[in-house]
N, C-alpha and C positions, 0 to 999 in steps of 0.2 A: 509023590501025594506027600509023605511026612515031610520031604524038604521046601516043599511049597509051603506048607504051614508053618514050619519053622522061619525060614527066611520072610514069609506073611507077618508072622509076630515080633520079629525082629524090626524089620521094618517099622512096624507099627508103633513100638517101641520109642525108636529113633525119632519116630515125629512127635510122639509125647516130650522126650526129653528134648528137642528143640523147642517145643513149643514153651516149655518151662524156663529154656534160660532167655527166650526173648522176652516173657512174659517179667523175668526179673528183671533183665537189661531196662525195659521200660518204668519199671517198678522205682528202680534203686534212684533213681536222680530224684523223683519225687518225695521219698521218704527220707533222703538226705535233705532236701530244702525244707520238707517239715520238720526235721529233727533241730535242724540248723535256725530255723523261726522259733522255735520253742525254746532255742538255748538264749535267744536274744531278747524274747518277750519280758523278761524279771526286768530287764534295763529300761522298760517303756512305762509312761505315767500317761492318766489323763488328768485335765481340769475341766472342772465344771462350775455351773453357777446358774443364778437368775440377776438381772439387771432390772432395777427399779427407779423409780422416779424420787424427788425429795419427798414426796408423801407417802412412797413404801408401794405403791401401784407398780407392777409388771409392766415392763416395756416392751412393745412388739414392734420391731423394726430397727432396734439400737444396733450400732457396730462396734462389733468387739473387737478388738487387735491385740493379737498375742505376739510381741515382740521376743525372738531368740537373742540373748544377750551378747553370746558369742557370733554368731554371723550378722546381726542386726536384721535376719530374714523377719517379715511381719508376713503372719495367717490372719485372716480377718471372716469371722461371723456373724450373720444374722439373727438376732433373736427371733424365737419362733411368739406365737401367741401368749402362751404363758413366762416372756421375759427370758428363756433357758437359752443358754450357749454350751456349747462344748468344744473341747481340741483335743484330739487322742494321738498317740505316737510321739509322744514328746521324751526326750533323753531325760534321764536322771541326774546325769551330770553338768546340767545346765540352767542357767537361771533366765526366767521368763518374767516379763510385765505385761501387765494386762491393763487395758484402759476401755472405757466404752461411751461413745458418741452419741446422742440423738437431739435431732432438730438445734442444735448450738449448745446444748446442755453436755458437761462430759463428769465423768467421773473422776477420781483422784486415781493415779497409776498406784497398782497394787503389785507385787512380787511373789512368784513362786520359785523358791529358794531350791537351789540342787542340796541343801540340808534337810529339806522337806523329804523325807522317805516314803511319803503317803503314795501308793498306786494309784489313786482316786483321790484326788484335792477339791473342795470345795472352796470357790471365791465367789460370794456375789459383790456386784459392784452397785454402787446407788449414784445416781445422777444429782451433782448439784445445779445452782444458778446456771443460767443459759449466761454464755462467754458476751462481753460486750464486745460489739464490732467496731 
């Protein structure tokens, strides 16, 4: 009887140990990914702002384009009711060009420089007169 109890206790401890090892094996990659993501996060930034018309009113539905000057990749955002736009996950070592278009009117191009160290940059865009066709 004593040997059965000892064997049963030893078997239970073995199962608990295996369970802990399996849990550790499952959690380790997730923790490593989290740590890696946390390390790269300081190298990212966000730009946001408001698109307004010549009278200073916020423009809903304007298309804001963000151009990566290294890769020439262009991302777009359509402004909301309050004229706001945002782009996140931007590299700090890259210059970006921003411009807005709406019903033939365009803003000037503004640059988010790699020398700008802000994690959150605010760049408002003002639409000028309509482009002549």
